Steps between C-alpha positions, in 0.01 A plus 500: 500500500618851424377822650579800285419864553510780248391864498248637259629788292407842635343600170278194484145605431199365687323211331488121445819311427623145448795353685682225304740279690731261308717233654758260348677216669719268309307440183165573664303821443197638680313829502190648661299818436325683783294817470542790741370853538694816567312764694561767759365468859169682535653753735725622223210587267378859479184685397539851371853492630397401852645165622239240583655445841445867583138477382447191715657674796271802456193279466596308813554823692169648387317178584652510845388863545146428371466195718600692809274791399212255471579361845516856640166594340341186630632576849382862470152386389485265796588784740273752326180582688302658217434310178250718317536616142614863486553740210690802628405703194134483600548653846468869594812709443642799684307820422330811636200302625674180603597411856783266596378201697830320545651227279370220288539199731840320478641770268650847524248638250297791648125441524269793418131566518291759314335707772206589271409130487373544856193665350400146407565414864711242682477240769788385720448171683697262715535343841633692800878520481514436125578860412166626371521819706850578369386438141201730539704768674766497226223572246360777722846658547547497124161666446581772753830571327311544173285771663193281554276572800451189716229429757540193723219333692693311767339275764820467705683838462796307354525735205568794731868404481509665155520836676847416639813386321636148530744431782452122515848342477370179343311689231797729436724194459311412179564841341837415336346200316280745314760771448362712783675687781380565858473866403218401260273433798239771541165594646204596289298815537162419646254485786327236707150514646323266738142417404277469807156507335416276206250764376771766465497661157831516317521742209792356302531824301659662809773235504592489131832673552757385237776288649344495849355212697194507724454205737167428662552254782199286595649307790225626734222360280350152490486310168134597465585866558790489256260359245260790550783759488652365177159481333434860603835626369454348155133603480610854593748508211223419252283774647771767457517423127874543428616633164634259241880478486747308283755295690527437872464791741365330816569154639270358770646209695277271705710281732376175654206530261389138563357627829214651297373156402220343705718198591739736679237712673400752236153546352623510140384857440853639493608225264214578261603866496860400427376288211310802372812717539705255294246524222475878480793679664731481199334787311582734790866401520437311825668167569414237761749265665368217716730331749380170640613173650257312275461545125258222406208663682524804272588384154160353425333840555742766377776332297357648178562850639845445654782481248804452725548221750800471731508166679759420765535174692164366607379237740134504399413177313245671275758757390754230425249302297397811309866570404541142378180506294567838345874498441608138530705283730829685435345824625370325810839341580675831443258687725533246780881531486502881465721698733348748746470829311469331159162513335333361188366782281233457234372774275329450165736756339823342628675183377201401281286491810712223657620537860862566596686550823646822640728544802368820655752755621513595871273785610631848573265581787489361853397140543327572831171676559506830688468471880156559645605829662617637164177386335308685773700815427403478134134457605521797732656723236249389239212584732645847556554551127145384421359736761703796369400417141136501599537831683670659202211388279255658745701821510492519122121482513517803732695683226826495699828504307656163583778487239785527752333249730460249216865540395619442857271197533652360180846536659369305802378221272827491306707471816272227633552312174874494567454401865651824632290523818706780655427742216135388494467595868658841433262577213194378689587709804505811281202407283241422766509845670476673161182307418358584843577865435312486170196357682519774764 
């Protein structure tokens, strides 16, 4: 046996060849022919001048990246709380009449709301501790900053905190997440009145001051009395016959509105008037916001007249079932897992009418209601102001020049709106003797 090696010539072209081997030994002769192929290894080939090995390396690298990206996305989807379809292009954008609510949940994209959409009214619902009050108060703060007059009907006096700036350390700790600074905290110009008699007439025209808030606390009234009072307020608005107005100019907020229903102690009269308000207030530029722990008790009656729903975490079975039937299982799962302060918003004009989630920014005003002694001071000042206003009206009927008195009374009201009690006392001390002198 022989083993022979030989090198192929360097200039040998690729292709099929025959190898002929001849052997002689003594007078014997033998030969054999074997085919063979000359070719380059695949890694030496090139496409458009790029070696195949490099192409394979790039493909392998990209496959590795894509595979890991897929794993990351799968992990992110698993961690994600909110799985609803969202088209950012179909959401409200920043503008003269838009208010900033916070961020689209699980993103850094700002979430806006068109304040004029409140003329088609809104309802904010959710269990205690789910963040419904914060959500509603963020909307109200935004309306005030757009120069909208706001009137609150508050059964607990909780909204009175809007008259003082936020000093709650926990609330302030959320500011940086929304690009805010502690210096952004502020109080809102306004007044608070305690309602003692459910038959008291409230002329809302006197409280339609742009950018100011008027809070009527009803903590001294029973559910039945609150029902009568609310019914009277709305009925009184219809009797005054406001002028038509484009866009929002007055927002009326009814907190804990479920108390008006018979199952919670109300007679239903107030609720019927609210339903009427939702049908007809828009032409006057009036908006209604209902804040409730329960949504399912209302939607059957007034959902056709309320265009915006903000739903935070709920515990009520009927509300959960309603979300599942209307928006699907993904919406229900997302709502159940929602963080405190994150709400599901639905408006026919946004996101093709499909719900989406917003993480509401922290509030600028105080999280605590005003102490009882401060509320009593407001009541005392308001009684004095009402008495002086009435006396000035009577003096005018006696043909007395009251221009200076009215201007000074306006200063008293303005200082009370900012909570400057010291200056209010000074003005009242000077105003009361002057009115007595006019009577003399």
